[in-house]
C-alpha positions in Angstrom: -12.5 22.2 -11.5 -12.5 18.9 -13.4 -13.0 16.3 -10.6 -12.5 13.4 -13.0 -8.9 14.4 -13.7 -8.1 14.7 -10.0 -9.8 11.3 -9.3 -7.6 9.8 -12.1 -4.5 11.5 -10.7 -5.2 9.9 -7.3 -4.7 6.5 -9.0 -7.8 4.7 -7.7 -6.3 1.2 -8.7 -3.9 1.6 -5.7 -6.5 2.6 -3.1 -7.8 -0.9 -2.2 -4.3 -1.7 -0.9 -4.6 1.2 1.6 -7.6 -0.5 3.4 -6.0 -4.0 3.4 -3.6 -3.5 6.4 -6.4 -2.1 8.5 -8.7 -5.1 7.8 -5.8 -7.4 8.5 -5.0 -5.7 11.7 -8.5 -6.0 13.0 -8.5 -9.7 12.0 -5.3 -10.3 14.0 -6.8 -8.7 17.1 -10.1 -10.7 16.8 -8.2 -13.9 16.1 -6.3 -13.5 19.4 -9.7 -12.9 21.1 -8.5 -9.7 22.8 -11.6 -8.1 24.4 -12.3 -4.5 23.3 -15.3 -2.1 23.7 -17.6 -2.2 20.7 -17.2 1.6 20.0 -13.5 1.1 19.8 -13.8 -1.9 17.6 -15.9 0.1 15.1 -14.4 3.6 15.4 -10.7 2.9 15.5 -10.5 0.9 12.2 -12.7 3.5 10.4 -10.3 6.2 11.5 -7.3 4.1 10.5 -8.9 3.6 7.0 -9.2 7.3 6.5 -5.6 7.9 7.5 -4.4 5.1 5.2 -6.4 6.4 2.2 -5.3 9.9 2.8 -1.7 8.9 2.9 -2.1 6.7 -0.2 -3.7 9.5 -2.2 -1.2 12.0 -0.8 1.8 9.9 -1.9 0.2 9.5 -5.3 -0.2 13.2 -5.8 3.3 13.8 -4.3 4.8 11.3 -6.8 2.9 13.0 -9.6 4.3 16.4 -8.6 7.9 15.4 -7.9 8.3 13.2 -11.0 6.5 15.7 -13.1 8.8 18.6 -12.3 11.8 16.4 -12.8 10.6 15.4 -16.2 10.7 11.7 -15.4 6.9 11.4 -16.2 7.2 12.9 -19.7 7.0 9.5 -21.4 4.7 7.1 -19.4 2.0 4.6 -19.8 -0.7 3.9 -17.3 -2.5 6.3 -14.9 -3.0 10.0 -15.7 -0.1 12.2 -14.7 -1.5 15.6 -13.8 1.8 17.5 -13.8 3.5 16.0 -16.7 0.4 16.1 -18.9 -0.3 19.8 -18.1 -3.8 18.9 -16.8 -3.0 20.7 -13.5 -0.2 23.1 -12.4 2.6 21.7 -10.3 1.6 24.0 -7.5 -2.0 22.7 -7.5 -0.8 19.0 -7.5 1.6 19.8 -4.6 -1.2 21.4 -2.7 -3.4 18.4 -3.2 -0.6 16.2 -1.8 -0.2 18.3 1.3 -4.0 18.6 1.8 -4.1 14.8 1.8 -1.2 14.7 4.3 -3.0 17.3 6.5 -6.1 15.2 6.6 -4.1 12.1 7.5 -2.4 14.1 10.3 -5.6 15.5 11.7 -7.4 12.1 11.8 -4.2 10.6 13.1 -4.3 13.0 16.1 -7.8 11.9 16.9 -6.6 8.3 17.0 -3.7 9.3 19.2 -6.0 11.2 21.6 -8.5 8.3 21.8 -5.8 5.7 22.3 -3.8 7.8 24.8 -0.5 6.7 23.1 1.1 10.1 22.3 4.3 8.5 21.1 2.3 7.6 18.0 2.6 11.2 16.8 6.2 10.4 15.9 5.1 7.3 13.9 2.6 9.5 12.1 5.2 12.1 11.3 7.5 9.3 9.9 4.7 8.1 7.7 4.1 11.5 6.2 7.9 12.0 5.7 8.1 8.6 4.0 5.2 9.5 1.7 6.8 12.8 0.6 10.4 11.7 0.3 9.6 8.7 -1.9 10.1 10.9 -4.9 10.3 14.3 -3.2 13.3 16.3 -1.9 16.9 16.4 -3.1 17.6 12.7 -2.6 14.3 10.7 -3.0 14.7 7.2 -1.8 12.5 5.9 -4.6 15.3 6.8 -7.0 17.7 4.6 -5.1 15.7 1.4 -5.2 14.3 1.6 -1.7 10.6 2.1 -2.6 9.5 -1.5 -2.1 11.2 -1.8 1.2 9.6 1.4 2.6 6.2 0.3 1.3 6.6 -3.0 3.2 7.5 -1.1 6.3 4.8 1.6 6.3 1.9 0.0 4.3 2.6 -3.4 5.7 4.1 -3.5 9.2 3.3 0.0 10.5 -0.3 0.2 9.2 -1.3 -3.4 10.2 0.4 -3.4 13.6 -0.7 0.1 14.3 -4.3 -0.7 13.6 -4.2 -3.7 15.9 -2.5 -1.7 18.7 -4.9 1.3 18.7 -8.0 -1.0 18.4 -7.1 -3.7 20.9 -4.3 -2.1 22.9 -2.2 -5.2 22.2 -0.1 -6.8 19.4 -0.6 -10.6 19.3 1.9 -12.7 17.3 -0.6 -13.2 14.5 -0.4 -9.4 13.8 3.1 -9.8 12.4 2.1 -12.6 10.1 -0.8 -10.5 8.8 1.4 -7.5 8.4 4.0 -9.5 6.5 1.4 -10.8 4.1 -0.2 -7.5 3.2 3.2 -5.7 3.2 4.6 -8.2 0.7 1.6 -7.7 -1.6 1.7 -3.9 -1.2 5.4 -4.1 -2.3 4.4 -6.4 -5.2 2.1 -3.6 -6.4 5.0 -1.2 -6.6 7.1 -3.8 -8.3 4.6 -4.1 -11.1 4.3 -0.4 -11.4 8.1 0.0 -11.7 8.3 -3.0 -14.1 5.8 -1.2 -16.4 8.0 2.0 -16.2 11.3 0.2 -16.3 12.6 1.5 -19.7 11.4 5.0 -19.1 12.9 5.1 -15.6 16.2 3.8 -16.9 16.4 6.5 -19.6 16.0 9.4 -17.1 18.2 7.9 -14.4 15.5 6.9 -12.0 17.2 3.9 -10.3 14.2 2.0 -9.0 14.7 -1.6 -7.8 13.3 -2.8 -11.1 16.1 -1.0 -13.1 18.6 -2.6 -10.7 17.2 -6.1 -11.0 16.5 -5.9 -14.7 13.4 -7.2 -16.4 13.7 -10.9 -15.6 14.9 -10.3 -12.1 11.9 -8.0 -11.4 9.4 -10.5 -12.6 10.8 -13.2 -10.3 11.0 -10.8 -7.4 7.3 -10.2 -7.9 6.7 -13.9 -7.7 8.7 -14.1 -4.5 6.6 -11.5 -2.9 3.4 -13.4 -3.9 5.0 -16.4 -2.2 5.7 -14.5 1.0 2.1 -13.3 1.0 0.9 -16.9 0.6 3.1 -18.4 3.3 2.3 -15.5 5.7 -1.4 -16.4 5.3 -0.6 -20.0 6.3 1.3 -18.7 9.4 -1.6 -16.5 10.3 -4.0 -19.4 10.1 -1.7 -21.5 12.3 -1.7 -18.8 15.0 -5.5 -18.1 14.8 -7.9 -20.5 13.1 -7.8 -22.7 10.0 -10.7 -20.7 8.7 -8.3 -17.9 8.0 -7.1 -19.9 5.0 -10.1 -18.3 3.2 -7.6 -15.5 2.6 -5.8 -17.7 0.1 -8.8 -17.4 -2.2 -7.6 -13.9 -3.1 -4.6 -15.4 -5.0 -7.0 -16.7 -7.6 -7.4 -13.2 -8.8 -3.7 -13.0 -10.0 -3.5 -16.4 -11.7 -4.3 -15.2 -15.2 -2.3 -11.9 -14.9 0.7 -13.7 -13.5 0.7 -16.0 -16.6 0.9 -12.9 -18.8 3.6 -11.3 -16.6 5.8 -14.4 -16.8 5.1 -14.6 -20.5 6.8 -11.2 -20.8 3.9 -8.7 -20.8 5.1 -5.0 -20.9 3.7 -1.5 -20.9 -0.1 -1.2 -20.9 -0.4 -5.0 -20.8 0.8 -4.8 -17.1 -2.0 -2.4 -16.0 -4.4 -5.4 -15.4 -1.6 -6.8 -13.2 -1.7 -3.7 -11.1 -5.5 -4.0 -10.5 -5.2 -7.7 -9.8 -2.4 -7.3 -7.3 -4.3 -4.6 -5.5 -7.5 -6.6 -5.3 -5.6 -9.7 -4.2 -4.2 -7.8 -1.3 -7.6 -6.5 -0.3 -9.2 -10.0 -0.8 -6.5 -11.5 1.4 -7.2 -9.1 4.2 -11.0 -9.6 3.9 -10.5 -13.3 3.8 -8.5 -13.2 7.1 -11.2 -11.1 8.7 -14.0 -13.4 7.5 -12.1 -16.5 8.5 -11.5 -15.3 12.0 -15.1 -14.3 12.4 -16.3 -17.7 11.2 -13.7 -19.5 13.3 -14.7 -17.7 16.5 
């Protein structure tokens, strides 16, 4: 087994975004000074990170499989496509996706048992379903322009609010500001991905939001999402501590790539934008957490 091809197929550039909502959720709970046992403060976020990473890797493999068997990945730039390139069989890629989902479900059940909130099983099931049906099934919602919306919901609101809830047994108002910020940046990551693939998607009938907005509209939608992330950070700081504005430093990472994006960068020239957006989301979350720690 060639582990390097599977690592590339997991699309590591997207993985920092999986940890961001967990860090932001912890920051929100600490910012509201909700008392919690030390074991819970350490263990719950760690388990949430494992679930988030497993879901992110799972959806990447599922996307590879589903787009590969449909032929929509035959002409692509960017990360390695295991199915379309023939580096792995469709069955193997599908199995990798479901093994990732199984890991997420197993760790998620541990979180549910420790928190005592059994209704969270339904939330976990919805997360896995959303991951698979992004490009899987007969009517994948990613082909109807709903990908960014669902990313905002699950990798923004659900992941951030869920982390705060299972860790602190509470959801202070600052949690929603943090969730909105990381959710907007997670959506922006998908926007760049779909902008890079805009022409290829249009040719095979994959109606992403980028193909609906067009090239120019997609670029300005990306800028709007960055603005939402910026403003949400201001709101979080207002609800917790001014030190949380440290999170704004993460936006420095995207300054140069944004210039290239607005200048009309296409194809492989957008790959650096993917990395920068992912790291901006992670840096924002780390900044919130550091800011709250310093402020307290």
